[in-house]
N, C-alpha and C positions, 0 to 999 in steps of 0.2 A: 649322591650324597657323600660316599667315600669310595675310594678305589684302593685295592690292595694289589701289589705286584712284587715279585721277587726278581732280583737281579742275578742272573746266572754267573756273571763274572766277578761276584763279590770276593771270592777267595783269592783270585789273582790280584784284584785291586788292594786287598789287605796286605799281600806280600810287598807290592810296590809301595804302599803307604808306610809299612814298617821301616823299609830301608830309607824312605825319604824323611820320615820323622827323625830317625837316628842321625841322618846327615844334618838336618835342621838344628837338632840340639847341639851337635858339635859346632855348627856355625855360630849359634847364639853364644856358646861358651867362649869361642875365640873373640867374638865381638865385644862381649861384656868385660873382657880383660883389659881393654884399652882405657886410659884415664880420660876424664872429662875436664874441659877447660873453657870458660866463656871467652871466646874470641871470634872475630870476624875474618880472620886470615883465611886465604884459599886453602882448601883441603887437598890432600896428597894423592898417593898412588891409587888408593881404592876408587876415588872419584874419577881419576883419569882412565882407569880400566873400565869402569862403568860407562863413562862417556864414549870410549871407543866402541864398546859392545853395542850401545844404544844408537850409534851412528849420529847423524845430524839432527835427529829429533830431540836430543837430550841436551840440556844445559843446566848449569848450576846457578843458584840465585841466593842473594842475601836480602831478606825482607825486614824492613824496620817497622816496629810496632809503635803505637802511640806513645808508649813510655820510654822509647829509645832502645828497647831490647831488640837485638837482631836475631832472626830465626834463619837457620840454614835450610835451604829447600832445593829441589830440583824440578825441572819442568820438562814435560814431553809435549811436543806439538806435532800433530799429524803431518805427514809428507804432503806436499802440494797435490791436489787432485784426489785426495782421500775422500770417499763419500761421507756425508754427514754434515757438511757445511750448509748454512742457510744462504739466501740470496746475496748477502753481504760478505760471504766468505767466512762467517763466524761459526765456530764449533761449540758444541756443549762442553762444559768443563767439569771435571771431578777433582775435588780437593781431598787429599789423604793425609791426616795427622798420623805420625808414626806411633807405634804401640809403646807400652811401658818399657823404659830402659833402651829403646832402639832409636835409630836415626833415620833420615830421609832416604837412605839407600835400601831400606827394608823392602819397599815396594817396587824396585827398579824393574823386575821382570814383569810384574803386573802392569806397571805404567807403560811399558813398551807394548804390551798386548792391547791395552785400552787405547793408546794412541793410534795403533794400527787399525783399530775399530772405529776411528773417527772422533776421538775425545782428546781435548787438551787435559793434561793431568799435571797437577801440582802437589807434590809430596813434601811435607816439611817435618823437621825435628821439633817436637814440642818444647816449649821454653823450659829451661832447667836441665835439659839432657844434652849430652855430647857437646857439640860445638855451638849449639844455640845458646844465647845469653839468658839471663834471668835465673829464677829459682823454680823448683818444682811446685806446681800449683794444684795438681790433681783435679783438673776439670773445674777449677774455681773461676772467679770473675775475670782474672787476667787471661787464662786459657781461653775462655769463651769470647772475650773481646778480640783475642788474636785471630780467631776464626774469621770474623768480619774483615779485619785488616788484611788477611791473606786473600780473601775474596776480592777486596778493593784492588789489591796489587795485580792479581791475575787478570782482572777486567781491564785494567789500565795498560798492561804491557804485553798482552797476547790477544790473538783474534778470538776471544771467548765471548760467547753469547750470553748476555746478562739474564735472558729469559730461560736459560737451560743450565742451571747450576745444580750439581750433585755433590754428594759427600760420602765417603766411605772410610772405614778404618777398622783395625783389629785391636781388641783389648782396650787399652786406654783410648786408642783411636776410635773404637766403637762407641765408648761412652761419650767422647767429645763429639762424635757425629750426631748423636741424639741430642746433646746439649745445643749443638749448632742448629739443628732443626727447630728448636724452641726459640732461639735467640735471633736468628736471621731469617726473615720471611723470603729473602731471595733464593734460599735453598729449596728446590722443588722436589728432590728425591734423595733419600739416603739409604745406605746399606750398612748396618751395624753388625759386626761379626764378633762374637765372644765379648760383647760389651755388657753394660749393666743398665738397668732401669732404675733400681733403688740401691744406692750405695749403703744406706743404713742397713737394709736387710742382707746385703752381701757381707757386711762386716759383723753384723750383730743379730742374725736371725734367731728367733726364739729366745730373745734376750740373753744370748750366749755369744761370747766373743770368738770369732773365727781366727784363732791365733796362728795356726799353721799357715793359712793363706796369707795373713798379714806379714808373717815372717818371710815367706817366700818372696812377696812383693818387695819387701825391704831389701832382701839380699840381691835381687835383680837391679834395684835402683841404685844401690850403693856405689858400684864402680863407674856408673855412667851419668849420674844425676847429682844435683846439688839441692839438698833439702832447704826449704824455707823454714824460718823460725816457727811459723804456725804449724806446718806439717810435722816438724820434729816434735813439737809439743803435743799434737794429737796422737802421734804414734806412741809417745811415752805414756800418755793417759790410757790408751787402749791396752797396752801391754801391762800396765800397772793396775788396771781395773779401777780407775778413779776418774772423778769428774765425767762420768758417762754422759750425762745430758749435754755437755759441751761437745763431746765427740759426735753425738747424734745430730746436733744442730749443724755442725761442720759438714758432716756427710750428707745431710738433707739438702743443703744448698748446692751440692754437687750431684744431685740425683735428677735425671731427666723426668722421672715420675712427678717431681715437684712442679714441673712446668709443662705437664702433658696437655693442659688446656690450651697453652700457646701453640703447641705442635698441631693440635686439632684445628685451632683457629687459622693457622697458616695453610692448612690443607696439604702438608707435606706427605709425600708417598714414602712409607717407612717399610723397609725390608730388614728383618731380624734373623740372624742365624746364631744358634747356640748348641751346647752339648748337654746331654742328660747328666753327665758326671762332672760338669764344671765345678771345680773345687775352689775357685776364686769368686765367681759370681754365680750363685746357685741357680738352677733352672726355674725354681718357683718365682723368684723375683722378676725374671725377664718375661715369663708368660703372663704374670700378673700385669706388668706394664703393657704388654701387647694387647690385652683385653680392654685397656682403657683408651686405646687409640680409636678414633672414629673415622679417619680419612682412609685413603688407599693403604692397604697394609698386607704383609705376608710374613709368615714365620716358618722357618725350617729348624727342626730339632733332630739331632743325630747322636748316636753313642760317641763318647770321647770325653776329654777333659778340656781345660781351659786353652783355647787356641790350637788344639791338636788337630781338629778337623780342617783348619784352613792352612796349615803350615806347608803342605805340599804345594799349594799354589804360589807361595813365596819363592819356591825353588823352580818355578816355571813349568811344573807338571800340571796335567789336567786335574781340575779340582771342582767337585760338584758345587761347593759353596761359592767360590769365586765366579763360576759360570752362572749361577743363579743371580748373583749381584749384577753381572754385566747384562743379563737379560732384563732385570728390573730397571736398569738405567736406559736400556734401549726402549723399553715400553714407556717409561714416564718422561724421558728427556728427548727421545727421538720419535715417539709414536709408532715404533716398530716392536720387535721382540716376540712376534708370533701371537698365537692365541693365549689370552690370559689364563693363568693356572689357578686352581683353588687356593685360597689364602693360607691354608694350614697344611704342611707336609711333615709327617713324622716317620723316622726310621725306627722300627720297633726292635727292641732288645729281646732275646739274642738272635732272632731269625734274620734280621736285616731287611725284612719286608717293609715296603713303603706304603703308607696310607695318606690319603688326602681328605680334607674335610672343608665344608664351606665356612665354618666358624669354629672358634675354640670350644664353645659351649657344646658342639656336636661331637667332640672327641670321646666323651663318655655319655652313654645313653641310659645307664642304670647304676644303682649301687647295691652292694651286698653288705649287710650289717652282721658282723661276726661277734657274738657275745663271748667275753672272756669269762672262763670258769676257773675252777681250782686245780684240777688235774693237769698233768703235762701232756694233755691230748684234747682235741676237740673235734666234734663231728660236724656234719653239715649245719651251717648257721651258728656254730658255736666254737669259740677259741677257749682253751683252758690251759693253765700252767701252774707251776709251783716253785717254791724256794723254801729256804728254812723259815720256819714259823708259819707255814701255810695253815689255815684253819677255815672251817666252814665248808659248805658244799655248794656246787654250782646252783644258782638260782635262789640261794638263801643268804647270800653274803659271804665274802671270804677275804682274806688278807695274805699277801705274800711279801716277805721282808728280805732285803739285800743289804750288804755292807756298803755304805757310801764311800766314794773316792777310790774305788777299785775297778780295774778293768776286767771285764768278763772274758775278753778275747774277741768279742764282737766289736768291730771298728768300721768307721766310714771309709777307711783307706788312707792313702798318702797323697798329698797335694800334687797334682800334675801326673803322677805315675799311675794311679788306680784306674782313672777314667781312660787313660791312654791304652792300658792293657785290655780294658773292656772293649775299646774301639778296634784294636788290631788283632786281638786273640780271644775275645769274648770271655775274658777272665776278670770279672769284678772281684772285689774282696770276698773271700771264702772262709767259712767256719765249718767245723764238724759239730752239728747241733747237740748230739748226745754227750759230747765231751765238755760242753760249756758248763762252768762251775755255777751251780744254782745259788750259792751263797753270794756271788758277785753280780749275777744277772737273773732276772725273771724270764722264764721261757714259756711260750705257748705255741702249740702246733695244731695244725688242722688234720683231719683225715685226708687220705689221698683223694685228689679230685678225679672224677671220671671223665671230664672233658677239659679242654684247654681253657684257662682263665685269662682273659684279655684285660689286663690292668691298664687304664688310661687316665692319667691325671694324678692328683695328690691324695694318697690315702690319709685318713684321719683317725687319731686315737683319742678316746675319752676314757679317763680313769679317775680314781680318787687316790690322793697321796697323803700319807702321814709321815712326817720326818722328825728326827730328833733334834735337828738344828733349824734356825730360821731361814737359812738359804740353802739352795742345792740345785742340782742339774740332773735331768734324765735325758738320755738319748735313746730314741726308739729306732729299731732296725727291723726291716721286713726282708725275709729270705725266701728264695725258691729252693726247696729241699728235695733231693732225689731219694731213691729207695735205700741208699747207703747212709743217709743222714747228712750228706754234704750240702751245705746251703750256700747259694750264690746271692749276694746282696742285690735286692731289687731297689730299695730306697732306704733313706734314713733321715733323721733330723734331730736336733737338740732342742730342749726347752728348759729354761732356768726360772727360778723364783727367788724372791727375797721378801723379808719382813713377815714371814709366817710364824705363827705361834707353835712352838715345838709340841709335838704330841696331839695337835689338833688337825683333823682331816680337812682337806680342801680339794676341789675338782682341778684337774689338769687336762688340757687339750694340747695335742701335738699334731701339727700338719706336716706330714712327710714331704720331702721334695718330689715334685711332679716328675712323672716318668711315663714311658710306654713299654710295657713288658708283658710277654706271654708266658704264663706258667704252664708247662706241658701236662697233659693228662697223665695220671699216675703219680705226680709230685704233690708235696704238701706245701702249705705256707707255714712259716715260723715267724713269730713276733718275739723280739728280744728287747728287754729294757735293762739298761745298766746306767751307771753314773759317772763314767770316765771314758774319754776318747782323746787320743793325741791330737785330733784335729782342732779341738776346742778348749777354751779356758773354762773348765767346769767349776762349779761352786760347792759341790758336796764335799765337806771335810772328810779326810781319811778317818775311817773307823766310825763314822756316823751311821745311823740306821734310816733306811728309806723303805717305807711299806707301800705296796699298791693294793688297793682294796676295791671291793664292789658291794657297797651297801644295797639292801633290797630296793630302796627307792631311787637309786642312781646307778644303774648297771654300767659296767665298763664294756666298751665295745670298740672294735676296729671297723671302720667304714671304708670299703673298697670301691673306687670308681671303676666301672667296667664298661667295655664296649658291647 
């Protein structure tokens, strides 16, 4: 049912990964500094160098789309005699759209490896970026139509087998890969890495704008891409917090989850890889998408942030995610790949242990319901906490009030950095729980646990809120707290509301982002609720009052999914 194993070489791999990630970030910074211009002119020294490195299997291509836009691409073809061809000399093909802000050279080293393994590989720069023409479409109708045009081109101009077509990509390329699986039934297998299933939930989970993530994407896009008027308009609305229904409709049309029935009808074999700390496309939305797939599927979740797990593979180093993707294609395009593996594989934080499961539903086998009380302590089966204005006793109803629009010091971290630190150094965002100001955040702690608590999945909070203003935001944080009061972030999530009557209580439910985390014996759990986090565009006005309560007929509780 499940298998747990520890990898003895983890620390050595972490050191290698740290150096590789640093090199990759430096490379991305250099690449992003170059200007973008829509032209079909031949590219220069970088392509020549890549061509020389890749030898005769590598060539450049200009591919015309149905609307006349030209996409820049490169093609790897296996050397003559490479195993993998059918009786007609045709090879399986893998199409790779470049990631956000990057170009077709991004996957050169992986393309060379795949070609050596018997695949034709076509990598292309997505429209609107670098030297490809057109404007940024963010996986919209034009981007999706481009996928089919690229497949048409590679089938017509290379010895590609039309019955063995795969697609893979990272970030934007991962999202496009899943959109392609829905749009083109010729695609038999896909591997989506650090992509998204639900773009609405990625930008606006808990009815809360993910502004730091949106700002990071905008900054990466600016030097290398050309915004369409539609994209520019949607960004402006997101940052200004206006016309939200229009932004949601725009994002929904770009969400693979909207078309999951088509993927299932096509029978596409779907491999997904993502990170617990992905600050661009949160882990809950991708695991929710995975559960809706009914065809052949596999998911791997590891510590890290957006694209940090896969980046060493782009540098040509051994990489577990890229190796799993290749094995997936071998299995579903070649009929090889060895013994099929269990569909779900999780790397547990912070131990690094690997667990496998037959289904996502099997990841957690039970739940523990912790009742929130009034005091800043809770025993077995009870959570309790306090802030200014606390009143009542646990079990008889209570209320804890904080000042809205203020940061308690509990934060979800920094986009791209916090998850990376968790990956390479096991350092997620940290707080000293006893020092958190109770006027800015409500705090509940458990008694020390006598045994390890294996949290698997999405913890859920239910409470009652009374606010002095009609709109507001609450961010819930769950911490692993040691004997010194130092808490490491396990998970968090925001939840906003609008249109509430000031002074009138209403129920509030928050689903924290899914994770796999082991709380050691002797440690406590801490739950913190505050109203401001730099990651998000919160709604609580500065100086407003937000109270958390537990009336006798509607107790507040934290529900933990456990293994």
